[in-house]
N, C-alpha and C positions, 0 to 999 in steps of 0.2 A: 325592554331591551334584553336579549339573551346574553348570558355570561359566556366569556371565552373559555372558562374553566369548568370541567365536569364536576358534578355534585359529589361531594364526599361527606359522610356524616361527621359532625363535630365530635372529637374525642372527649371522653369524660373529663370533667374539670371541677375544681373546687373554688368557690367564690373567694375573692380577697376582701369582700365586703367594702366596696368603694366608700371612702370617707367623705362626708358632706363638707361643704365649704364652711369656714368660720364666718360670722358676720363681718362685713367691712366696717372699717373705722376711717372716715374721711375727715380731712382737715383743710381749712381755707389757708391759702398761702400767707395771708396776713397774720396767721396765728403761729408762725414759726417755720413753715415749710419753705425751704429755699428755692430759688429759681436759677439753676445752673445754665450757663450758656450752651448753645447748640454747637457742637464741634464742626459740622459741615452744613451751614445754612443753605437752604434752597428755596427759591420762590421764582420760578421761571416757567416759560411755556414748555409743555410736554409734547403737544402737537397743536394743530390749528384750532382745536376746540377745548383743550384742557390745560390747566396750570398745575404744576407739581410743587408742593411745599412740604417741609418737615416740621414736626411738632413734638413736644414733650408733654407727658402726663405723669403724675405720681403713680408709683406702683401700688398695688393693693396692700392694705395694712389691716391686721398684723400679718407678718410674713410667716409662712409655715417652715421655711428653712432656718435652722438654728445658725447663729453667728459663730462659725467655726473658722479658725485661721487657715489660710491656704497652705498646703504642703509646698515644700521647696523642690522644684523640678527644673530640668534644663529649659531654657527659653525657646520654645517652639510656638507654632501658631496654627490657625485653622483656615477654613475657606471663607469665601465672601458671603455677604449678607443679601438682604432682599432686593438690592439694586439690580441683581442679575435678571430680575423679572421685567425690567423696563422694556426690553424688546418684545416680549410676549404681550405686555399690556398695550404697546403701540399697535400691534397686530389686532388685538381684540377691539381696541377703540376705533380702529379704521374699518372694521367689519360691518356688514349690514345690520348686525344686532347691537351696534354701539348705542343706538338711540334708547335702548332699554336700560342703560347704565347711567345713573346720575353721578356717582362718584366712586372712587376706589381708595381704600385705606390699606396700606401695607404695614405689617406689624413687625417690630424687632423686639425680641425678648431682652431681658435686662443685661445679658452678657453678649449680645450680638451687635455688630456694627457700631454706630454712633452711641447707642445706649451703653455699650461696653466701656466707652471712654468716659461718659458721664458718671457711670457707677463704679469706675475702676477701684476706688478706695473702699467701696462698701460691699463688694462681692464676697460671698462666703465660700468656704472650702467644701461645701456640699450643696446639692441642688435638688429640689423637689419639683417634679413636673407640674404639680397642681398649682404652684405659685405662678407659672406662666398662664395657666388656664384662668386663675383668679385675676391676674392682671388684665387679661383680655375682657373678662366679664366686667371688671371694675371700670375699664375704659368705656365699654358699651353702655353701662348703666349711668355713669356719672360725668362723662366728658364728651362723648360723641355728640356733635351739634344736632339740633333737632331737624334741620333741613339742609339739604345740599345747596351750596351757594357759590357763585363765582367771586364773591367778595373774599379778600385776603383774611385768613384766620390768624390769630396771635400764635407765636411760637409756643407759648405755654397756654394750652387750652383751659378755658374757664370751667370751674365746677358748676354743674347744672343745678337749678333749683330742686329742692328736695322732693317736691310733688312729682316732677318729671321722672326722677330716678326711681321713685317708688312705683310709679305707673309702669315703667319698663320691666319691672320684675314679673309682672303678670300679664301685661298687654303687649301685643305685637307692635312693631314699628309701623308707622303709617305707610312707609315704603318697605318692601320686602328686603330681608337681610340674607345675603349669600356669603358663606364662609368657604374659602379655599385654603386647604392646608397641605403642606408637603413634609413627609418624613415625620420627625418629632412634632412638627407643627400640626399634624393631623390629630394628635391626642388632645391638644389644648382645646379646640372647639368642642370635641366630644365631651370632655370633662366639664367644660363650662355649660354645655347644653343640658347635662344631667341636673345641674343645679338651677339654671335659668333658661328653661326651654323656650320662653317667649322671645329671647334675643335672636333666635335663628329660625329661618324658614327653609333653608336649603344648604347642604354641605357637599363639597367635592373634595375627596381625599386622594391625594396623589402619592403613590409609593408610601402608604401609611405604615409607621412603626407601631402597629397595634398588634402586639405579640403576647401570647400567653406563655410567660416564662415559668419554669419549674423552680426548684429550690437552688439550682446552680446558676453561676454566672455564665450566660450563653456564649457560644462561639461568636455570634453576631456582635454582642457587646464587647467581647475581648478584642476582636479584630478592629472594630471601630475606635475603641479607646486607645489601643496601641498606635493606630494610624494617626489619631489626633495628637498624641504626645510626641510622636517622632517626625511629624511633618514640619518642614522648614517654614518659618514665619518672620524672618528678619533678613533685610538686604541692605547693602551700602547705599543704594539709591533706587529711585523709581525706575530709572532707565535699565539698571541691572535686573530688577525684578521682572520688567517687561520682557527683556531678552530671554530670561530663563523660562518664563511662562510660555513664550512662543515656541521654545524648543521642546516643550513637554507635550506629548499626545493628549494627556488628560487636561492640563491647564491651558492648552493652546487656545481654547474657546473662551477663556475667562479673562480677556484683556481688560474688562471693566474693573477687575480687582485693583489694577494700578491706580485708577482714578478714584474709586469709591471705597475700597476695602482697606487701603493702606493709610497709615498716618505717620507723622514724624516721631522718632523716638529720641531719647535723651543722649544718644551717642552720635547724632548727626545723620543717621540712616533712616530707614522706614521699616515699619512692622505692620502686620495685619492687626486690625482693631480688636478682634476676638482671639484670645489666646487658646492654644491647643489644650491647655490644662482645663479651661472652662468647658470646652467641647467634650473632653473626656469625662468631666463630672456630669454632664448631661447623659451620656451613655451609661454611666454607672448606676443610674436610678432604674431599678427593675419594677418598682411599684406602679409608676404612672402608666406604663404600657399595659400592665395587667388590668388596671382599673378601666382604661379605655376599651379593653377587649370585651368587657361586659356590656356590649352594645345595647342589649335589650332594655337597659335602664334609661335610654334616651327616648323622648316623646316620639311616638309613631307618626305624628303630623310633620315632623322634620324630614324633608326629602333628601335622598342620598344618591351620589354618583361616586364611583371610585375607580382609580387607575393604578395599575401596578406595572413595573417594567418587565422586559424580557419575553421569552416565549412561554406558551401555556405550560410546557413541561417544567419550566423553572419555578412555577408557582410564586412568582413575584420575589424570589430570593436569590441573592448572589453568594450566599454562604451555604454550600450543599448540606452540611451537617445540621443546619437549622431549617431545612426546607419543610419539614413536617409542621413547624410552628407557623410559617407563612401560609402553608396550605390550609391549616385550620382557620387562620385569619381571613383568607379569601372566602371560605365557606361562611364564616360569621358575617362578613360584609355582604355577601350575596343574600343571605337570609334576612339581614336587616333591611337591605334595599327593597326586597320584594314585599316587605310589610308596610312600606311607606305609601301614603296616599298621594296620588298624582293630581295636581291642580294646575290650572293655567296661570301664566305669569301676569302680573300687573305691570303697567308701563314703567313705574319707578322702581329702581333696584339699587340697593346699597351693597357694595361688594367689599369684603374684607379678606385680606390675605394674611 
């Protein structure tokens, strides 16, 4: 498939020497790991052929992020979580290609959605993107069930036998694994694939924040961090939140926020589950996107597709002063994609967002 963007040479760059993952340390729940309740339990029909449910798994241990107290900032909040993809998944699962998909797993990082509520008292004042990549790899290695099944799964997924987890580190899944990432979520499967290439067969990167930063804090990061910290995140009621969302050209399409992204607060109102502070802390990490930018370290057998927004002259960037960074990212993605070997699909597919 030809690229929409003309070829431009990648500018000179110096490697950041991507850091390898530390070995995982897993624990059985019976040996001290608690089982927190699920804030928004779901076990319901998604469509005529699929059931949707929500599950919790332990984060990868040890954590790379140090335990630093959160700074005190005004109480604002951020946007919705992965529930917004429900409509897109319904479209996908009603399409002629739906028979190729056995199951879909949608991932929430530790400070997103319901995970933010579960981890509220344990979140640090700094965030390392590799921790989310490690958490995804940890889930795929130690907790993803062996086979897709219509049977109900427990809220707290069981730790797999050691021989299965060890096998997954070097052997592909019996069914192919497709990872779809958006924005910050694109870097996570890339970083995970550098360390455990057998976990992935195919990647689709949507609007990837795979950027080569220099020594300065980029305009993109500054704008995104400021926006996160100043965005409203608390309302007196769900009805008031919905009224204001409908009045906003940007948030008017996100009415699902009211149902899935809000939770009750201690003052009798509602707030977004993920705070603007934690979104800003995500944007503050420059290292993760730099490490993901070194795409050639990913196994060439992993196939790639990528999608960026806007017109070709925008080069996938909404911040004009950072356009050269996104331009070089597009070139890197294009070169990476053309190096990948094309193979036919097998009927069984595992799909991870």
